[in-house]
N, C-alpha and C positions, 0 to 999 in steps of 0.2 A: 482616629480609630482605624484608618486605613493602613497606617504604618505597622501596627503590631500584627494585623492579619497578614500583610505582605511579608513581614519578617518570619512569621510562623510558616508561611508557604515555602519560603527560601529554605529555611532550616529542614523542613520536612522533605523537600526535593533533594538536598544535599545528602541527607541520610539515606533516602532511597537509592540514590546513585552510589553511594559508598557500599551499600548492601549488595548491589548488582555487581560491582567490581570484584568483590570477594567471594562470590558464590561458586566459583569453579574449584576452590580449594587449593590452588596452586598447581605447579606442573608435576609431571611424573619425575621421579628420581631413580634412574636405572642403573643397575650394576650387574655384572655377570660373574658367575662362579661355577665351580664343578665342571668345567669344560673338558671334553676328551672326544677323541676319534679312534675307534679300533682300527688297527692297520688294515687297510683294504686288501681283499683277496680277489677282486674282480675290477671292473672299470667303474664301479660304483662304491661309495662309502657312506656311512652314517655319522652323524654328529650329534652330540649330546651336551647340554649345558642347562644352567638355571639362570633365568633373568629375574633379579629381585627388584621390586618397585617399593622404595620407602617414601614416595611422594603421595599427595592427597588426590591425584588424578589417575585414572586408568589410562592405559596405552595399548597399542597393538603392534606386534612384530608383523611387518608387512612384506619384507623381502630380505634376502641374504645373498651375498656374492663372495666368491673366493678366486684367487688367481690359479688355484690348483684344479678347478673344475669349469667345464663349459657352462654349467648351470647348477645352481643350489636351489632346491625346493623345500618348502615347508610341508610337513605331513602331520596329520592327526590320526590317532589310532582309537577306533570305537568298536567295542565288542570284537577285538581281534582283527578288524579289518582296517587297513592303512589306506588313506587317501589324501591327495594333495589339496591344500587349502590356500586361499588367498592371504590369510592372516590368522594370528592366534592372540587372544586377549591376555593382557598383563594386568591384573587388578590392582587398584590402589592399595598400598600397605599389604601386598601379597607377592606371589611368584608365579612365573611360568616355568614348569619344569619340563625339559625335554629329555627323555629317558628311554632306554632300551625297553621295547614292548609297549611304548606309549608314544606321545608326540615326539617328533625328532625332525633333524635336518637330513636331506638326502643330497649327497654330492654326486652329480651325474656327469658323464663324459669327462672322466678324470684325464687331465693333461699329463700327469705323472702320478704314480702311486707313493704316497707318503709312507716313509718307514718309521717303525718304532723309535721313539726318541727325538724325532723331528717335530716341528710345530707348523701348523696350517694357519695362515692369516685369513680371517673372516670378517666381512663388514655386515653388521645387522642394521637394518633400517626399520624405522618405526613410523606410525601414523603421526605422532605429535612430537616426539623427542628427536634430538640430533642423533645421527648414526654413531654406532660404537664399533670399533675395530678390536677384535679379540684374537689372541694367538692360542689356538687349541692344540694341545699336546697329542701326539699319536701314541697310543698304547698298544699292547699286544692284541692280536685279533680276538682273543678269548677274554679279554680284560672285562672284569665286573667290578664296579666300585663298591667299597665297603660302607661308605657313608655318602650323603648328599642326594644320590638318586635312589 
């Protein structure tokens, strides 16, 4: 009688461990689209893009760097007030939209002023996912996207 009880415990334990292993729902699956930078008119520039997460786990944008700027910071806009933040959430099966008048990137201490038609290379870093490198096209200073943002 001990063998069936022991076998039942082993099966129950294996099932419990299997359940634990799959509880995180899998990794985030990030992609970037709708990226652009209005041509800068000062020693600072803004950057806009959408990070889409097709995965089952949320992630966070934690930092950004670019060879065109001494520093790139992440900002959120709440009730019209802009402030630098440590990170922004990217929900599972959702998107983080960085747009004019909302959350965005600030390129500070520009080493050169990118011109319309050029591209700016940016590395996005996340809490969980591997970094992504994105080529952001420079648009006219007055550019307003028709779709996406």
